[in-house]
All heavy atoms as an XYZ file, in Angstrom:
879
protein
N      -0.282   -118.153     73.785
C       0.397   -117.057     74.449
C       0.212   -117.201     75.951
O      -0.813   -117.659     76.424
C      -0.125   -115.754     73.890
O      -1.063   -115.144     74.698
N       1.256   -116.773     76.678
C       1.215   -116.864     78.133
C       1.126   -115.464     78.709
O       1.772   -114.547     78.234
C       2.481   -117.547     78.664
C       2.610   -118.975     78.207
C       3.356   -119.292     77.087
C       1.967   -119.985     78.898
C       3.474   -120.599     76.655
C       2.083   -121.293     78.488
C       2.838   -121.603     77.361
O       2.944   -122.894     76.953
N       0.335   -115.338     79.738
C       0.191   -114.050     80.412
C       0.140   -114.265     81.903
O      -0.266   -115.316     82.377
C      -1.105   -113.366     79.999
C      -1.106   -112.914     78.593
C      -2.388   -112.220     78.322
N      -2.434   -111.970     76.896
C      -3.270   -111.169     76.322
N      -4.164   -110.542     77.044
N      -3.244   -110.990     75.043
N       0.542   -113.213     82.566
C       0.405   -113.242     84.017
C       0.021   -111.846     84.448
O       0.647   -110.872     84.040
C       1.725   -113.632     84.661
C       1.617   -113.672     86.150
C       2.841   -114.270     86.766
N       2.651   -114.218     88.208
C       3.590   -114.087     89.093
N       4.830   -114.040     88.687
N       3.331   -114.036     90.367
N      -0.959   -111.730     85.266
C      -1.425   -110.445     85.749
C      -1.428   -110.487     87.272
O      -2.053   -111.356     87.874
C      -2.831   -110.155     85.224
O      -3.300   -108.952     85.761
N      -0.700   -109.545     87.859
C      -0.651   -109.488     89.316
C      -1.454   -108.273     89.740
O      -1.077   -107.130     89.450
C       0.801   -109.395     89.824
C       0.823   -109.326     91.344
C       1.622   -110.562     89.312
N      -2.561   -108.490     90.374
C      -3.432   -107.408     90.808
C      -2.812   -106.683     91.994
O      -2.022   -107.236     92.745
C      -4.805   -107.977     91.213
C      -5.509   -108.722     90.096
C      -5.824   -107.838     88.902
O      -6.133   -106.665     89.060
N      -5.745   -108.408     87.712
N      -3.157   -105.423     92.155
C      -2.719   -104.587     93.275
C      -1.191   -104.413     93.329
O      -0.615   -104.236     94.398
C      -3.216   -105.156     94.613
C      -4.726   -105.270     94.657
O      -5.389   -104.382     94.075
O      -5.232   -106.232     95.240
N      -0.513   -104.512     92.184
C       0.931   -104.296     92.123
C       1.190   -103.172     91.125
O       0.746   -103.257     89.981
C       1.659   -105.571     91.653
O       1.341   -106.622     92.561
C       3.152   -105.367     91.623
N       1.906   -102.123     91.544
C       2.153   -101.008     90.618
C       3.074   -101.444     89.475
O       3.922   -102.313     89.636
C       2.819    -99.943     91.482
C       3.356   -100.681     92.661
C       2.502   -101.887     92.851
N       2.906   -100.809     88.334
C       3.749   -101.096     87.175
C       5.123   -100.453     87.408
O       5.235    -99.330     87.879
C       3.116   -100.528     85.894
C       1.792   -101.239     85.618
C       4.070   -100.649     84.724
C       1.033   -100.660     84.471
N       6.178   -101.179     87.085
C       7.536   -100.683     87.230
C       8.217   -100.720     85.874
O       8.217   -101.743     85.196
C       8.311   -101.563     88.220
C       9.718   -101.111     88.449
C      10.456   -102.008     89.437
O       9.815   -102.776     90.165
O      11.685   -101.937     89.451
N       8.782    -99.597     85.470
C       9.490    -99.516     84.189
C      10.953    -99.877     84.429
O      11.632    -99.246     85.236
C       9.362    -98.107     83.619
S      10.201    -97.924     82.050
N      11.434   -100.892     83.742
C      12.820   -101.332     83.900
C      13.718   -100.671     82.860
O      14.777   -100.159     83.171
C      12.924   -102.875     83.781
C      12.019   -103.555     84.800
C      14.359   -103.330     83.925
C      12.371   -103.297     86.231
N      13.331   -100.676     81.616
C      14.108   -100.073     80.534
C      13.238    -99.101     79.769
O      12.047    -99.335     79.574
C      14.603   -101.147     79.560
C      15.633   -102.036     80.199
O      16.565   -101.562     80.808
N      15.447   -103.333     80.061
N      13.857    -98.034     79.315
C      13.159    -97.041     78.524
C      14.109    -96.584     77.428
O      15.285    -96.304     77.685
C      12.764    -95.852     79.416
C      12.010    -94.720     78.756
C      10.646    -95.204     78.272
C      11.821    -93.585     79.752
N      13.648    -96.527     76.213
C      14.470    -96.081     75.093
C      13.795    -94.885     74.457
O      12.590    -94.912     74.223
C      14.616    -97.205     74.085
C      15.439    -96.805     72.893
C      15.501    -97.937     71.923
N      16.904    -98.266     71.724
C      17.324    -99.304     71.088
N      16.469   -100.192     70.638
N      18.596    -99.503     70.907
N      14.599    -93.842     74.166
C      14.036    -92.634     73.610
C      14.960    -92.118     72.523
O      16.177    -92.177     72.646
C      13.898    -91.576     74.714
C      13.271    -90.299     74.243
S      13.216    -88.978     75.503
C      12.599    -89.780     76.934
N      14.379    -91.618     71.455
C      15.139    -90.987     70.379
C      14.673    -89.552     70.286
O      13.493    -89.288     70.144
C      14.902    -91.716     69.054
C      15.534    -91.088     67.824
C      17.053    -91.102     67.946
C      15.101    -91.831     66.590
N      15.624    -88.626     70.400
C      15.305    -87.208     70.360
C      16.122    -86.569     69.261
O      17.303    -86.874     69.095
C      15.641    -86.534     71.716
C      15.372    -85.051     71.660
C      14.879    -87.186     72.844
N      15.526    -85.690     68.510
C      16.283    -84.959     67.496
C      15.884    -83.491     67.553
O      14.776    -83.148     67.937
C      16.032    -85.538     66.100
O      14.679    -85.378     65.745
N      16.833    -82.666     67.197
C      16.599    -81.227     67.188
C      17.551    -80.599     66.197
O      18.597    -81.158     65.877
C      16.832    -80.649     68.580
N      17.186    -79.448     65.705
C      18.103    -78.758     64.802
C      19.134    -78.013     65.638
O      18.824    -77.467     66.691
C      17.340    -77.795     63.891
O      16.684    -76.825     64.679
N      20.362    -78.065     65.187
C      21.463    -77.430     65.900
C      22.128    -76.426     64.969
O      22.224    -76.673     63.763
C      22.506    -78.469     66.318
C      22.007    -79.503     67.293
S      21.809    -78.863     68.945
C      23.467    -78.493     69.382
N      22.612    -75.334     65.520
C      23.357    -74.406     64.669
C      24.665    -75.063     64.234
O      25.192    -75.914     64.945
C      23.617    -73.206     65.582
C      23.501    -73.745     66.969
C      22.536    -74.899     66.899
N      25.183    -74.714     63.081
C      26.447    -75.317     62.645
C      27.571    -74.958     63.606
O      27.605    -73.867     64.170
C      26.686    -74.718     61.259
C      25.778    -73.546     61.155
C      24.669    -73.739     62.134
N      28.475    -75.895     63.772
C      29.629    -75.694     64.641
C      30.806    -75.292     63.765
O      31.126    -75.964     62.790
C      29.960    -76.986     65.416
C      31.217    -76.805     66.244
C      28.784    -77.393     66.281
N      31.443    -74.200     64.119
C      32.605    -73.737     63.361
C      33.840    -73.965     64.224
O      33.928    -73.465     65.340
C      32.479    -72.262     63.014
C      33.633    -71.766     62.163
C      33.411    -70.337     61.736
C      34.472    -69.798     60.830
N      35.825    -70.094     61.099
N      34.746    -74.746     63.710
C      36.010    -75.002     64.409
C      37.095    -74.247     63.667
O      37.296    -74.442     62.473
C      36.317    -76.510     64.451
C      35.201    -77.240     65.176
C      37.667    -76.748     65.116
C      35.338    -78.731     65.160
N      37.753    -73.373     64.373
C      38.805    -72.573     63.758
C      40.074    -73.397     63.592
O      40.422    -74.201     64.447
C      39.118    -71.345     64.621
C      37.942    -70.375     64.676
O      37.205    -70.282     63.676
O      37.768    -69.726     65.722
N      40.724    -73.153     62.486
C      42.020    -73.785     62.266
C      43.053    -73.087     63.140
O      42.877    -71.952     63.559
C      42.421    -73.663     60.806
C      41.517    -74.447     59.905
C      41.896    -74.267     58.474
N      40.910    -74.978     57.669
C      41.157    -75.497     56.504
N      42.346    -75.380     55.974
N      40.225    -76.135     55.846
N      44.114    -73.799     63.407
C      45.168    -73.230     64.243
C      45.841    -72.081     63.506
O      46.058    -72.135     62.294
C      46.194    -74.302     64.580
N      46.114    -71.041     64.231
C      46.854    -69.928     63.649
C      48.263    -70.385     63.334
O      48.799    -71.280     63.985
C      46.928    -68.756     64.643
C      45.552    -68.164     64.915
O      44.684    -68.237     64.029
O      45.352    -67.646     66.030
N      48.837    -69.756     62.343
C      50.238    -70.057     62.052
C      51.035    -69.696     63.293
O      50.887    -68.624     63.845
C      50.701    -69.254     60.847
N      51.805    -70.627     63.756
C      52.595    -70.366     64.957
C      54.070    -70.334     64.618
O      54.507    -70.991     63.692
C      52.423    -71.419     66.043
C      51.383    -72.413     65.949
C      51.545    -73.425     67.057
N      50.304    -73.536     67.783
C      50.103    -74.357     68.767
N      51.038    -75.164     69.165
N      48.969    -74.402     69.391
N      54.741    -69.629     65.449
C      56.193    -69.624     65.339
C      56.664    -71.021     65.715
O      56.232    -71.581     66.714
C      56.763    -68.597     66.318
C      58.257    -68.528     66.329
C      58.749    -67.583     67.414
O      58.031    -66.617     67.727
O      59.840    -67.842     67.933
N      57.519    -71.604     64.887
C      58.010    -72.952     65.186
C      58.913    -72.901     66.398
O      59.915    -72.208     66.400
C      58.756    -73.523     63.987
C      57.856    -73.740     62.806
C      57.910    -75.157     62.361
C      56.942    -75.310     61.199
N      56.760    -76.626     60.798
N      58.491    -73.622     67.439
C      59.294    -73.713     68.654
C      59.781    -75.143     68.780
O      59.165    -76.061     68.251
C      58.464    -73.333     69.872
C      58.021    -71.894     69.874
C      57.259    -71.566     71.123
C      56.810    -70.118     71.113
N      56.014    -69.769     72.268
N      60.841    -75.316     69.474
C      61.381    -76.663     69.675
C      60.448    -77.432     70.601
O      60.283    -77.068     71.755
C      62.790    -76.588     70.263
C      63.436    -77.940     70.462
C      63.521    -78.747     69.179
O      64.045    -78.228     68.184
O      63.067    -79.897     69.191
N      59.819    -78.469     70.073
C      58.878    -79.259     70.869
C      59.542    -80.480     71.506
O      58.946    -81.119     72.356
C      57.693    -79.699     70.006
O      58.145    -80.457     68.899
N      60.764    -80.791     71.089
C      61.478    -81.942     71.651
C      61.954    -81.600     73.061
O      62.690    -80.644     73.267
C      62.669    -82.309     70.756
C      63.479    -83.531     71.181
C      62.620    -84.789     71.131
C      64.689    -83.681     70.294
N      61.477    -82.397     74.034
C      61.828    -82.155     75.441
C      63.049    -82.947     75.873
O      63.721    -82.595     76.828
C      60.659    -82.575     76.346
C      59.444    -81.737     76.201
C      58.227    -82.309     76.904
C      58.430    -82.633     78.347
N      57.190    -82.963     79.061
N      63.282    -84.072     75.216
C      64.380    -84.941     75.612
C      64.143    -86.345     75.106
O      63.387    -86.551     74.164
N      64.784    -87.310     75.748
C      64.620    -88.725     75.370
C      64.482    -89.554     76.623
O      64.959    -89.158     77.692
C      65.826    -89.217     74.572
C      65.941    -88.606     73.210
C      67.062    -89.255     72.436
C      67.065    -88.709     71.013
N      67.908    -89.494     70.151
N      63.831    -90.713     76.478
C      63.780    -91.682     77.576
C      63.455    -93.050     77.007
O      62.914    -93.179     75.917
C      62.802    -91.271     78.656
C      61.369    -91.429     78.325
C      60.561    -91.206     79.611
N      59.176    -91.496     79.354
C      58.186    -90.690     79.598
N      58.414    -89.510     80.126
N      56.958    -91.043     79.345
N      63.791    -94.074     77.773
C      63.496    -95.437     77.349
C      62.024    -95.729     77.613
O      61.494    -95.368     78.651
C      64.366    -96.425     78.117
C      65.802    -96.432     77.640
C      66.729    -97.303     78.468
N      66.209    -98.589     78.878
C      66.347    -99.736     78.207
N      67.003    -99.725     77.070
N      65.867   -100.857     78.666
N      61.385    -96.365     76.632
C      59.979    -96.754     76.767
C      59.827    -98.170     76.234
O      60.552    -98.586     75.323
C      59.082    -95.792     76.002
N      58.883    -98.904     76.789
C      58.664   -100.305     76.402
C      57.563   -100.377     75.350
O      56.471    -99.855     75.547
C      58.282   -101.124     77.637
C      58.128   -102.588     77.356
C      59.226   -103.385     77.053
C      56.871   -103.195     77.392
C      59.088   -104.735     76.796
C      56.720   -104.545     77.134
C      57.829   -105.308     76.842
O      57.684   -106.647     76.580
N      57.848   -101.062     74.242
C      56.914   -101.174     73.126
C      56.514   -102.619     72.856
O      56.343   -103.028     71.712
C      57.512   -100.535     71.874
C      57.643    -99.046     71.986
C      58.826    -98.467     72.398
C      56.568    -98.216     71.729
C      58.948    -97.099     72.526
C      56.668    -96.845     71.849
C      57.863    -96.287     72.250
N      56.373   -103.420     73.886
C      55.912   -104.797     73.736
C      57.050   -105.763     73.458
O      58.212   -105.382     73.301
N      56.684   -107.059     73.397
C      57.687   -108.110     73.207
C      58.454   -107.967     71.901
O      59.647   -108.233     71.845
C      57.009   -109.486     73.243
C      56.480   -109.821     74.634
O      56.954   -109.211     75.614
O      55.585   -110.684     74.722
N      57.777   -107.551     70.843
C      58.422   -107.459     69.531
C      59.507   -106.391     69.499
O      60.605   -106.619     68.995
C      57.372   -107.159     68.453
C      57.942   -107.031     67.069
C      56.858   -106.699     66.063
C      57.465   -106.416     64.719
N      56.533   -105.804     63.796
N      59.230   -105.221     70.042
C      60.171   -104.098     69.954
C      60.922   -103.815     71.247
O      61.907   -103.088     71.229
C      59.435   -102.840     69.493
C      58.920   -102.997     68.083
O      59.744   -103.185     67.172
O      57.689   -102.959     67.884
N      60.454   -104.345     72.370
C      61.154   -104.174     73.640
C      61.304   -102.723     74.054
O      60.505   -101.864     73.696
N      62.376   -102.450     74.821
C      62.676   -101.092     75.254
C      63.400   -100.356     74.139
O      64.314   -100.893     73.529
C      63.547   -101.107     76.513
C      62.772   -101.446     77.761
C      62.727   -102.754     78.224
C      62.080   -100.461     78.462
C      62.007   -103.077     79.364
C      61.365   -100.775     79.599
C      61.329   -102.082     80.046
O      60.619   -102.390     81.157
N      62.981    -99.137     73.889
C      63.616    -98.313     72.851
C      63.851    -96.914     73.399
O      63.002    -96.362     74.100
C      62.703    -98.199     71.622
C      62.255    -99.521     71.001
C      63.253   -100.094     70.031
N      63.477    -99.314     68.863
C      62.849    -99.467     67.709
N      61.929   -100.394     67.568
N      63.144    -98.704     66.683
N      64.992    -96.351     73.074
C      65.261    -94.948     73.393
C      64.320    -94.123     72.519
O      64.310    -94.275     71.294
C      66.721    -94.608     73.074
C      67.153    -93.255     73.526
C      67.329    -93.162     75.037
O      67.386    -94.208     75.715
O      67.401    -92.039     75.529
N      63.502    -93.276     73.131
C      62.448    -92.582     72.392
C      62.473    -91.085     72.671
O      62.589    -90.665     73.821
C      61.077    -93.125     72.818
O      61.025    -94.517     72.643
N      62.320    -90.282     71.614
C      62.214    -88.844     71.832
C      60.889    -88.523     72.529
O      59.881    -89.200     72.305
C      62.257    -88.248     70.429
C      61.933    -89.361     69.507
C      62.277    -90.632     70.202
N      60.898    -87.501     73.363
C      59.708    -87.059     74.084
C      59.402    -85.634     73.637
O      60.271    -84.756     73.691
C      59.934    -87.100     75.609
C      58.692    -86.637     76.348
C      60.332    -88.499     76.061
N      58.146    -85.407     73.179
C      57.727    -84.112     72.659
C      56.710    -83.456     73.585
O      55.913    -84.132     74.222
C      57.105    -84.268     71.268
C      58.088    -84.720     70.229
C      58.304    -86.072     69.994
C      58.810    -83.802     69.486
C      59.221    -86.503     69.051
C      59.727    -84.216     68.533
C      59.921    -85.572     68.327
O      60.827    -85.988     67.390
N      56.724    -82.125     73.613
C      55.741    -81.343     74.346
C      54.543    -81.110     73.427
O      54.668    -80.433     72.406
C      56.362    -80.005     74.776
C      55.424    -79.169     75.634
O      54.188    -79.287     75.509
O      55.941    -78.375     76.432
N      53.404    -81.673     73.778
C      52.190    -81.598     72.948
C      51.781    -80.159     72.661
O      51.282    -79.841     71.583
C      51.056    -82.344     73.674
C      49.679    -82.155     73.095
C      49.576    -82.933     71.792
N      48.238    -82.895     71.256
C      47.806    -81.988     70.387
N      48.607    -81.030     69.967
N      46.583    -82.037     69.927
N      51.985    -79.283     73.615
C      51.530    -77.900     73.482
C      52.419    -77.058     72.573
O      52.051    -75.945     72.220
C      51.415    -77.256     74.871
C      50.490    -78.053     75.764
C      50.994    -78.831     76.789
C      49.117    -78.057     75.547
C      50.153    -79.581     77.597
C      48.267    -78.806     76.344
C      48.784    -79.568     77.365
O      47.956    -80.320     78.152
N      53.569    -77.580     72.186
C      54.463    -76.847     71.290
C      54.456    -77.402     69.867
O      55.177    -76.898     69.007
C      55.893    -76.853     71.849
C      56.072    -76.143     73.193
C      57.517    -76.264     73.663
C      55.630    -74.695     73.116
N      53.645    -78.428     69.607
C      53.567    -78.990     68.255
C      52.878    -77.994     67.324
O      51.967    -77.275     67.731
C      52.806    -80.307     68.261
C      53.409    -81.445     69.085
C      52.512    -82.677     69.010
C      54.812    -81.775     68.621
N      53.304    -77.971     66.070
C      52.755    -77.038     65.085
C      52.080    -77.814     63.958
O      52.433    -78.960     63.679
C      53.878    -76.171     64.531
N      51.094    -77.201     63.276
C      50.456    -77.868     62.142
C      51.498    -78.295     61.105
O      52.435    -77.555     60.814
C      49.526    -76.790     61.566
C      49.244    -75.891     62.716
C      50.510    -75.880     63.527
N      51.337    -79.514     60.594
C      52.254    -80.045     59.598
C      53.456    -80.769     60.179
O      54.203    -81.417     59.446
N      53.646    -80.682     61.481
C      54.799    -81.351     62.097
C      54.606    -82.862     62.041
O      53.528    -83.372     62.309
C      54.966    -80.886     63.545
C      56.216    -81.426     64.192
C      56.502    -80.738     65.523
O      55.888    -79.750     65.884
N      57.463    -81.278     66.246
N      55.675    -83.575     61.682
C      55.648    -85.043     61.612
C      56.611    -85.619     62.622
O      57.713    -85.096     62.808
C      56.034    -85.519     60.221
C      54.993    -85.202     59.201
C      55.345    -85.800     57.874
N      54.250    -85.546     56.957
C      54.370    -85.500     55.672
N      55.541    -85.730     55.126
N      53.334    -85.274     54.908
N      56.181    -86.712     63.239
C      57.002    -87.379     64.251
C      57.030    -88.860     63.919
O      55.977    -89.504     63.839
C      56.423    -87.153     65.665
C      56.446    -85.663     65.993
C      57.183    -87.969     66.693
C      55.704    -85.297     67.264
N      58.222    -89.397     63.718
C      58.385    -90.821     63.447
C      58.466    -91.587     64.759
O      59.131    -91.153     65.694
C      59.659    -91.074     62.640
C      59.646    -90.486     61.244
C      58.691    -91.188     60.297
O      58.464    -92.407     60.465
O      58.176    -90.520     59.390
N      57.785    -92.743     64.815
C      57.865    -93.589     65.994
C      59.171    -94.362     66.006
O      59.801    -94.532     64.964
N      59.646    -94.778     67.135
C      58.997    -94.650     68.426
C      59.176    -93.246     68.995
O      60.232    -92.644     68.859
C      59.714    -95.676     69.291
C      61.085    -95.760     68.722
C      60.908    -95.530     67.239
N      58.094    -92.746     69.614
C      58.133    -91.429     70.232
C      57.021    -91.324     71.259
O      56.052    -92.091     71.229
C      57.981    -90.339     69.181
N      57.164    -90.367     72.161
C      56.145    -90.076     73.174
C      55.799    -88.597     73.056
O      56.686    -87.756     72.896
C      56.676    -90.374     74.571
C      57.192    -91.801     74.790
C      57.909    -91.902     76.121
C      56.054    -92.796     74.716
N      54.506    -88.298     73.121
C      54.040    -86.912     73.077
C      53.305    -86.671     74.392
O      52.267    -87.279     74.646
C      53.106    -86.670     71.873
C      53.827    -87.034     70.564
C      52.637    -85.223     71.860
C      52.933    -87.045     69.340
N      53.869    -85.806     75.226
C      53.320    -85.601     76.569
C      52.489    -84.329     76.653
O      52.833    -83.310     76.065
C      54.452    -85.499     77.598
C      55.222    -86.768     77.775
C      56.295    -86.653     78.835
O      56.788    -85.542     79.097
O      56.636    -87.702     79.393
N      51.401    -84.429     77.390
C      50.599    -83.273     77.774
C      50.122    -83.508     79.201
O      50.381    -84.567     79.772
C      49.440    -83.059     76.803
C      48.476    -84.213     76.681
C      47.392    -83.958     75.655
O      46.801    -82.872     75.676
O      47.141    -84.835     74.835
N      49.445    -82.539     79.792
C      49.009    -82.689     81.183
C      48.047    -83.846     81.366
O      48.112    -84.569     82.342
C      48.346    -81.400     81.672
C      49.312    -80.270     81.918
C      48.604    -79.040     82.472
N      47.646    -78.474     81.543
C      47.922    -77.580     80.612
N      49.166    -77.146     80.473
N      47.000    -77.110     79.815
N      47.144    -84.044     80.417
C      46.077    -85.027     80.567
C      46.482    -86.447     80.205
O      45.890    -87.401     80.687
C      44.860    -84.633     79.711
C      44.222    -83.334     80.104
C      44.934    -82.098     79.557
O      45.807    -82.231     78.667
O      44.631    -80.998     80.041
N      47.431    -86.601     79.297
C      47.796    -87.949     78.844
C      49.141    -87.929     78.127
O      49.720    -86.881     77.901
C      46.714    -88.522     77.920
S      46.667    -87.756     76.295
N      49.572    -89.118     77.752
C      50.760    -89.272     76.921
C      50.344    -90.048     75.680
O      49.715    -91.096     75.773
C      51.865    -90.048     77.662
O      52.241    -89.287     78.815
C      53.084    -90.270     76.786
N      50.667    -89.531     74.520
C      50.383    -90.219     73.257
C      51.614    -91.047     72.915
O      52.727    -90.530     72.868
C      50.090    -89.209     72.126
C      48.868    -88.349     72.483
C      49.895    -89.932     70.795
C      48.645    -87.183     71.541
N      51.395    -92.343     72.684
C      52.488    -93.255     72.342
C      52.451    -93.492     70.839
O      51.450    -93.946     70.295
C      52.345    -94.593     73.101
C      53.456    -95.549     72.701
C      52.346    -94.362     74.609
N      53.540    -93.166     70.182
C      53.684    -93.415     68.745
C      54.635    -94.595     68.622
O      55.831    -94.465     68.873
C      54.239    -92.172     68.011
C      54.312    -92.426     66.516
C      53.398    -90.940     68.323
N      54.103    -95.765     68.286
C      54.897    -96.985     68.229
C      55.941    -96.973     67.132
O      55.917    -96.128     66.230
N      56.895    -97.929     67.188
C      57.993    -97.973     66.220
C      57.584    -97.977     64.747
O      58.226    -97.291     63.966
C      58.743    -99.251     66.590
C      58.453    -99.423     68.035
C      57.042    -98.928     68.226
N      56.524    -98.684     64.324
C      56.253    -98.621     62.886
C      55.353    -97.457     62.494
O      54.951    -97.342     61.351
C      55.540    -99.948     62.617
C      54.788   -100.208     63.875
C      55.685    -99.677     64.979
N      55.022    -96.576     63.412
C      54.016    -95.543     63.163
C      54.641    -94.173     62.919
O      55.810    -93.945     63.187
C      53.066    -95.442     64.364
S      52.224    -96.980     64.734
N      53.778    -93.281     62.415
C      54.167    -91.885     62.217
C      52.996    -91.024     62.669
O      51.844    -91.333     62.385
C      54.464    -91.614     60.756
C      54.733    -90.160     60.474
C      54.970    -89.805     59.027
N      54.345    -90.728     58.119
C      54.879    -91.103     56.952
N      56.033    -90.652     56.579
N      54.249    -91.931     56.174
N      53.280    -89.932     63.370
C      52.247    -88.983     63.793
C      52.408    -87.693     63.005
O      53.526    -87.302     62.656
C      52.370    -88.703     65.285
N      51.276    -87.064     62.710
C      51.303    -85.772     62.028
C      50.259    -84.876     62.683
O      49.175    -85.331     63.030
C      51.011    -85.931     60.539
C      51.138    -84.624     59.795
C      51.099    -84.794     58.283
O      51.056    -85.933     57.803
O      51.120    -83.768     57.595
N      50.592    -83.613     62.836
C      49.685    -82.639     63.437
C      48.912    -81.958     62.308
O      49.520    -81.414     61.380
C      50.475    -81.601     64.269
C      49.528    -80.605     64.922
C      51.322    -82.303     65.318
N      47.568    -81.995     62.383
C      46.766    -81.375     61.321
C      46.520    -79.894     61.614
O      47.007    -79.350     62.610
C      45.471    -82.150     61.066
C      44.425    -81.980     62.158
O      44.617    -81.177     63.099
O      43.377    -82.666     62.075
N      45.748    -79.238     60.735
C      45.537    -77.793     60.850
C      44.679    -77.394     62.052
O      44.566    -76.215     62.387
C      44.925    -77.231     59.559
C      43.541    -77.741     59.250
C      43.527    -79.006     58.398
O      44.546    -79.697     58.296
O      42.459    -79.311     57.845
N      44.069    -78.385     62.721
C      43.285    -78.119     63.934
C      44.044    -78.547     65.198
O      43.482    -78.598     66.273
C      41.948    -78.837     63.868
C      41.117    -78.409     62.685
C      41.032    -79.210     61.552
C      40.434    -77.194     62.691
C      40.277    -78.810     60.453
C      39.691    -76.791     61.595
C      39.611    -77.609     60.483
O      38.873    -77.200     59.403
N      45.312    -78.885     65.029
C      46.210    -79.338     66.091
C      45.869    -80.722     66.632
O      46.276    -81.083     67.729
C      46.296    -78.312     67.240
C      46.853    -76.943     66.847
C      46.846    -76.008     68.043
C      48.243    -77.076     66.267
N      45.110    -81.511     65.864
C      44.896    -82.913     66.213
C      46.148    -83.698     65.859
O      46.808    -83.407     64.854
C      43.714    -83.512     65.418
C      42.414    -82.834     65.754
O      42.015    -82.776     66.902
N      41.744    -82.314     64.741
N      46.457    -84.700     66.651
C      47.580    -85.584     66.346
C      46.999    -86.813     65.651
O      46.221    -87.558     66.249
C      48.360    -85.993     67.612
C      49.465    -86.974     67.268
C      48.936    -84.764     68.295
N      47.340    -87.006     64.394
C      46.842    -88.119     63.592
C      47.969    -89.144     63.486
O      49.076    -88.812     63.046
C      46.429    -87.675     62.172
C      45.517    -86.441     62.223
C      45.811    -88.814     61.396
C      44.208    -86.635     62.916
N      47.682    -90.398     63.869
C      48.710    -91.442     63.828
C      48.440    -92.383     62.674
O      47.335    -92.906     62.532
C      48.776    -92.209     65.158
C      49.140    -91.235     66.279
C      49.801    -93.331     65.075
C      49.198    -91.866     67.653
N      49.459    -92.594     61.850
C      49.392    -93.544     60.735
C      50.017    -94.840     61.239
O      51.194    -94.885     61.584
C      50.184    -92.989     59.542
C      50.217    -93.932     58.353
O      49.623    -95.033     58.432
O      50.845    -93.565     57.355
N      49.193    -95.910     61.301
C      49.641    -97.195     61.822
C      50.179    -98.122     60.752
O      50.574    -99.231     61.039
C      48.478    -97.910     62.543
C      48.105    -97.254     63.835
C      47.129    -96.270     63.876
C      48.728    -97.613     65.017
C      46.784    -95.657     65.072
C      48.389    -97.020     66.213
C      47.410    -96.040     66.245
N      50.168    -97.702     59.469
C      50.599    -98.614     58.411
C      52.085    -98.891     58.516
O      52.884    -98.022     58.834
C      50.243    -98.083     57.042
O      50.331    -96.706     56.962
N      52.423   -100.144     58.235
C      53.830   -100.564     58.273
C      54.381   -100.551     56.865
O      53.659   -100.608     55.889
C      53.943   -101.952     58.877
C      53.537   -101.980     60.339
C      53.837   -103.304     60.982
O      54.964   -103.788     60.824
O      52.940   -103.838     61.643
N      55.682   -100.550     56.766
C      56.340   -100.669     55.465
C      56.211    -99.428     54.611
O      56.139    -99.517     53.402
N      56.157    -98.243     55.239
C      56.087    -97.002     54.450
C      57.411    -96.811     53.712
O      58.457    -97.207     54.179
C      55.835    -95.813     55.380
C      54.495    -95.831     56.056
C      54.330    -94.564     56.877
N      55.452    -94.304     57.743
C      55.565    -94.730     58.982
N      54.624    -95.468     59.519
N      56.616    -94.432     59.715
N      57.313    -96.160     52.603
C      58.556    -95.876     51.857
C      59.081    -94.519     52.216
O      58.432    -93.681     52.727
C      58.310    -95.971     50.364
O      57.250    -95.123     49.990
């Protein structure tokens, strides 16, 4: 074994790893209230979907007007203030009961 000891030099910690655990109260996430169905389609615009699909005329949806159970076939764009969700040509998006947008990437759906 090799050792080196440098006298009169303070010890310096470079990396530190810590594991902490604590009990947390359960988190309750409320489901979205039933909303009146509003038109979420804002319009259409051309969007680029890579070399395979190129530019496609795509519907544009308002994220804040989507309702639980709503399905959107790709190609489509879902816009909100923070980001734009791109639903590619072979994909489908569905809004769940918590208003999450779930994208199904499987191809060849029937």
